[in-house]
N, C-alpha and C positions, 0 to 999 in steps of 0.2 A: 929452805929458797923460799922468799916471800911467794905465796898465791900456789904454793906446790899442790896444795890440797883444795880441790874444789866440793863445796856442800851442794847437797842434790839440787836446792832451787834457787842458788845463784848462776846465772849464765856465764860462760865463758866469755873473756872480753871481746866485747862487739859481735859476739857470736848470735845470729838472728834479730840483729837490733837494727831497725829502721834507718835507712843512711840519714834521714832528717835529724832523727833524736841523735844519732852518734855526731852530725855536724853540730847541733845544739850544743851537745855535752862537751865537745872540743873548743868551741868558741866561749862556753862559761868557764872551763878551767883556766884558759889562758887570759880572760880579761875578767872574770868575776861579776858581780862581787860573790862572796861566799854563798850565801843562800841560795841564789841563783844556781851555781854550780852543785850545790849539793842537792835541789829541786831536780835539776837536769838528770843528775845521775843516779837517782833513786827512780826516777820514770824511766829513764833508758834501761834499767836492769829488771823493771818489774816488778818490784818487790813492793808488797804493802809495808806500811811503817810497824805493824805487830811482828813482820818477820824479820825486818831491821833490828829492832829492838830484841828479837831471839837470839838471833847472831851474835850482836853485843853481848849479852847474857852469858852466851857459850864461851865468849872470850873474858870472863869476869867483868865486864863493863856492866855497870849499872847505868841505864838513861831510859826516863821514861818516854811515853808515846807523845805525851802531850809535849815535852822538851824537845822531841825531835821534828815535830809539827812547828813548833814555835822557830827551830833554828831554819828551817826550809822555807819558812816564811817572811824571815828578817826580822820577826817581832823580837828575837833574842839572840844572841849570840854566845859559844861556848868560850868560857874564859877560867874557869876553875880547871886546876890539873887532872881532876878525873875526866871533867869533859872535854879537855885536849886530848886525854887518852883514847876517848871515845871517838873523837876525830881520826887518829891516827888508825883507830880500827876499822873505822867507815871507810876508810881509803882503800884497806884491804878486802873488805865485804864488798864495796861496790867496784871492785877491779879497778881502782884509779891509781896513776902515777904516785909514787912515793911523795909526800911532802906537798902534793897539790893543794889540797884542801887546807892545811896548816899555813901554805904560803899565802892565800886570799887573807884569811884571818889577820895574818899579820900586816898585809897591805891595808886592811880595812882599818886596822887601828891606827896606823902612821897617818892614814888620811883624814881619820876622826880628829887626831890631835891638831892637825893643821887647821881644821874646818870649827872646830868647836871652841867656846871661849874657856879659858883656863879656870875660872872661877868655880864652875859646877859643872864639869865634863859630864858629857853623857859615855864616854869611854868608862866614867867611873858607875854611872846609871847600869850599863852593861855587866860590868865586873859585880856590883852589887847585887844583881838579879839571881845570880847562883848562890851567894850566900842568904839571900832573902829565902830563897826556896828552903835550905837547910834551917834558917831560924824559924818558920812556920812549920816544918816537920816537926820540930822539937816539941811546938805547942800543939801538935796535930789538929792543924788547921789547913782545910784544903782551900782551893784557890776562892771560892764565893763564900764558903761557910755556912751554907743555908741561907743567905740573904740577897735580897736583891736592893740595890742602893735606889731610892726615890729621890733624894736630896742628899747634897754633901757639900756645906757652906763652909767655908775655911777663911780665917782671918790669920794674916802672918804679920808680926811685928818686926821691923828692922831699927836696932837700937843707936844709939849716940856714937858708938865705935863703927857704923855701918854693918855691924853684923846681925847675924839671923837670932833676934833675942829669944823669939818663940812663937808658937802657933795655938789657935785653937779652933775646933772643928765641931759642928754641929750635923749629926747624921739623921737623917729619915729614913728606915729602912723597914722592908717586907720581908717575912720569914716565906721560904717556899717549900720549907718541910716542917715535920713536926720536931719540937725538942731543942731547939736552937736558944741558947741561953748565954750567948758571949759574942763579942767582936774581937777581932785582932787589928788594932790600930798600927801601921808602919810610919816612922820616921826617919827620912834621910837627911843627915847633918852635910853642912858645907865641908869640902877640902879642910883637913887639920882640926876638926872637931873631936870633941871627947865624949862619946855616948855613955860612959860609965858616969858623968857627971851631970848629964840631963836629967830631969824631973819629969815624970807623967803625972798628970792629975784628972782624976773623975769627977768632972764638974756637975754632971747631972744625970739621973737615972741609971748609973752604974757604978761600981768601984773597980780598983784596980786589981788585977790578979798577976800572972807571973809577966816578969820583963826580961827579955834578952838583948843582947847586942853584939855588934861586930866592930872591932876597934879598927881596922885598916879601912872598911870602906864606910864608915859611919852610919850603919844602919841599924836603927833600933826598933823593936817589936814590943808591944804590950797589950795583955789580955784587957778587956774591959767588959767586967762580969756584971749580968743583966740583973740577977737576984731572982729572976722568973724564967720559966720554961715557954718559949712562943708556939703556938700551933701554927701551920700552914696558912698563909693568910693574913694572920696578925702584922699589924704594924707596930712601929716602935720609935722611940725619939730619945737620943741621948748625946751629951756633949762632953769631950774630954780637952785636955791642953798638955802642951810640951813645953818645958822651959829648955831652953837650950843655950845660944849665947856663949859656945866655947870655940867657935872657929874665928877666923880674921874675916876681912870684908867679903860682904855678900853681894852677888850682882845679879841673881836670878832665883825664883823657886818654880818648882814644876813639880808635876805629879803625874805618875803612871795609871794607866787604866787598864789592865789585863782583860777586862769584860766592858762590853756597853752597858750603859746604865742610863739612870736618871739626870736630873740636873745637877750640875756642879757651878759655882760661885767661888771666885777667888779674890780676896782683898788684900792688898801690901799695904800696909801703912808704915809712914817714916816717922823717925825723931825728928823733933823740930829743926834741930842743930845739923841735921845730916839728910838733905834732901837731894835727891838725883836731878841730872839736866836732863834726862830723857828717859822714858819707859815706852814698853813695847808688850805686846802677847804674842805668843808664838805656838805653834803644835808641832807634832812629828809623830808620822804613822808607826814608827819603832824607834828605840834607842838607835838602832843603826841606819835610820833613815836621815834625807837630809831634812833640815827644818823648812816649815812652809807655813802659810796664813800668818806672817808678821803685819803687824797693825799697831799705829802708834795709840799710846794712851795718854789722855791728858791728865797731868796731876791736879789734884783739888788743892789749891792753896790753902782753905780753911781747915780742911780736914787731913790735909798731906796722905792721900792715899789714892789709889787706883785699883780698877778692879777690873774681873773679866765673869761673864754668866755664859754658860753653853745650856741651853733647855734640854738637849740630850745628849750626853758623851758617847763618843766612840770609841774605839779601843785605840790606843796610844797614849800619847804623851802631851799634856798642854802646860804653860805656865806664863809667867810674867817676868820680862827682865828689865834691867836699868843700866844706866851709864852714869859713873860719878865723873865729877870733875877731876 
């Protein structure tokens, strides 16, 4: 029978839980969203995330404390089979009704499909987040890699077929620990792309190392090797590019920022015979959150480009979208 065995530090359902916490949990389980319900459940049971992770591990489910924190903040949603297995285990650990959290996840995905454009859906970004973690783990690359971003300038090219033809990135970073000798770049192609046909170019002050990709999500990661080891406090400049051109019509370009950082500038340039009718910038607190900060951008007729500049980025997502005739 489910829940027949109680672990010592898991309170029996609703036992000694303040009425306010119980009411908040019940409301969240009925109406969601997922991350609010998960946060309310963890708070109501009084378990720190380390203990939640411990109980998951005892059930043979491996999830990091960072991932659990992202889930309850709404910064990420569990999507991979292993992650969904963890959610079902959480329902047991947190003494929740069976399928209560899984149902909220399914409802959130259905809502996202209606709210978001089909071209570069943020449901795909959520799905890709788990894949990205796996690819970065294969390259033994932590979230920040020992580098703080001082500036990241990105130029995106939209080709004559209205496709994402490629992009170029110029990075200025500062090491915050000794021995850093590389950076791992991430590229997320449009739906239908073929990452195995993309090409990574080391353009300045770096060379290309290992490259990994995931076909279904279109995520590609590539090592950029500096050829020198930085000391804490050292700055470094390097450039790289990705030739894509493997997907159909592109309608937006976005970049996620798991960590707050320095300046970010994004320029999107269009082919002469493929100009959009309208462009705008946008931002999102997370892939699960609604869009905000929508602002029209004037297309330069001479240079066929639009851009945005963020002096100091915050965690979340920002990008530029456009509409075709």
